[in-house]
C-alpha positions in Angstrom: -179.5 8.1 -96.7 -177.4 7.7 -100.0 -174.9 10.1 -98.8 -173.9 8.2 -95.7 -171.5 5.8 -97.3 -169.4 8.8 -98.5 -168.9 10.6 -95.2 -165.7 8.6 -94.2 -164.5 11.4 -91.9 -167.6 11.4 -89.6 -166.8 11.1 -85.7 -170.2 11.1 -84.6 -173.4 9.9 -86.1 -177.1 9.7 -84.9 -179.7 8.0 -87.1 -183.4 7.3 -86.5 -184.7 4.4 -88.6 -188.1 4.1 -86.9 -190.1 4.8 -90.0 -188.2 2.0 -92.1 -189.6 1.3 -95.5 -188.2 0.5 -98.9 -186.7 4.0 -99.5 -183.4 3.2 -97.4 -180.8 2.3 -100.0 -178.0 1.5 -97.3 -179.9 -1.2 -95.7 -177.7 -4.0 -94.7 -174.7 -2.4 -96.8 -171.3 -2.7 -95.4 -170.0 0.7 -94.8 -166.7 1.8 -93.4 -166.5 4.7 -90.9 -162.7 4.6 -89.8 -163.0 7.5 -87.5 -166.5 7.1 -86.0 -166.4 7.1 -82.1 -170.0 7.8 -81.2 -173.1 6.0 -82.8 -176.7 6.4 -81.8 -179.3 4.5 -83.7 -182.9 4.0 -83.4 -185.2 1.6 -85.2 -188.4 -0.4 -85.2 -189.6 -3.9 -86.1 -189.5 -3.0 -89.8 -186.3 -1.1 -89.6 -183.9 -3.0 -87.0 -181.1 -0.8 -86.2 -178.6 -3.4 -85.5 -179.3 -5.1 -88.9 -178.5 -1.7 -90.4 -175.2 -1.0 -88.6 -174.1 -4.5 -87.3 -172.1 -5.3 -90.5 -170.5 -1.8 -90.8 -166.7 -1.5 -90.3 -166.4 0.7 -87.1 -162.7 0.4 -86.0 -162.9 3.3 -83.6 -166.4 3.2 -82.2 -166.3 3.7 -78.4 -170.0 4.9 -77.8 -172.9 2.9 -79.0 -176.5 3.7 -78.1 -179.4 1.6 -79.5 -183.0 2.0 -79.3 -185.4 -0.7 -80.8 -189.1 -1.5 -80.0 -188.1 -5.2 -80.3 -185.2 -7.4 -81.8 -182.2 -6.1 -80.0 -181.7 -9.7 -78.6 -181.7 -11.2 -82.1 -178.7 -9.2 -83.4 -176.8 -7.9 -80.4 -174.2 -10.7 -80.2 -173.5 -10.6 -84.0 -173.2 -6.7 -83.9 -170.9 -6.7 -81.1 -168.7 -9.3 -82.7 -168.3 -7.0 -85.5 -168.4 -3.4 -84.2 -167.8 -4.0 -80.4 -164.1 -4.6 -80.1 -163.2 -1.0 -78.9 -166.7 -0.2 -77.3 -166.3 1.4 -73.9 -170.0 2.6 -73.6 -173.1 0.7 -74.4 -176.7 2.1 -74.1 -179.7 -0.2 -74.7 -183.0 1.3 -74.7 -186.4 -0.5 -75.6 -187.9 -3.8 -75.0 -185.3 -6.7 -74.9 -184.5 -9.8 -72.8 -181.8 -9.2 -70.2 -180.3 -12.6 -70.9 -179.3 -11.0 -74.2 -176.3 -9.6 -72.2 -174.7 -13.0 -71.4 -171.1 -13.3 -72.8 -171.1 -9.4 -73.7 -167.6 -9.2 -71.9 -166.0 -11.6 -74.4 -167.3 -9.5 -77.3 -166.4 -6.1 -75.9 -163.5 -6.3 -73.7 -163.1 -2.6 -73.3 -166.6 -2.1 -71.9 -166.6 0.0 -69.0 -170.3 1.5 -68.9 -173.3 -0.4 -69.4 -176.7 1.2 -69.3 -180.1 -0.4 -69.9 -183.4 1.2 -70.1 -186.7 -0.6 -70.9 -188.6 2.7 -71.5 -189.4 4.3 -74.7 -187.4 7.4 -74.1 -184.0 7.6 -76.0 -181.4 9.5 -74.0 -177.8 10.0 -75.1 -175.0 8.7 -73.2 -172.6 11.0 -71.6 -170.8 13.1 -72.7 -173.3 13.7 -75.4 -176.4 14.1 -73.4 
C-alpha cells in the first residue's frame, strides 16, 4: 500500500480493504490522484472504504463503486462532498440505509447513473464490467 501515494498518473484503481488491520499505512491519509477517473473500493467494519478514500483529492473522478458490509451511510455524504464533484456513476453494494442517498444530487450534480445493490456480490459498473 505504501506505493499508492506515488502513482499520480493512475486513471483507474481497484482496492480491496476487506481484511483491514494495522498494516495499512495509507489509512486516512490525504492522497492526490489528479487523473483518476475510476475507483472501485471494498471494505469492512474494520476497514471502512470511504474512511480511506473520502479525503483523497480526486479531481477527475467520474466512476465510484463502493462495497462495504456496513458503514456506508456514516461516511457517504462527507466523501461525496470531497470527491463527488465530477461523479457521473455511483454504484453502492452491501448493507446500507436507503435514506443515506437523500441530498446526493446537491453533492454530485453530474450524477447520471446510480445503482444500489444490497447483496454481497461486487460487480463493476459499465464500461468496466
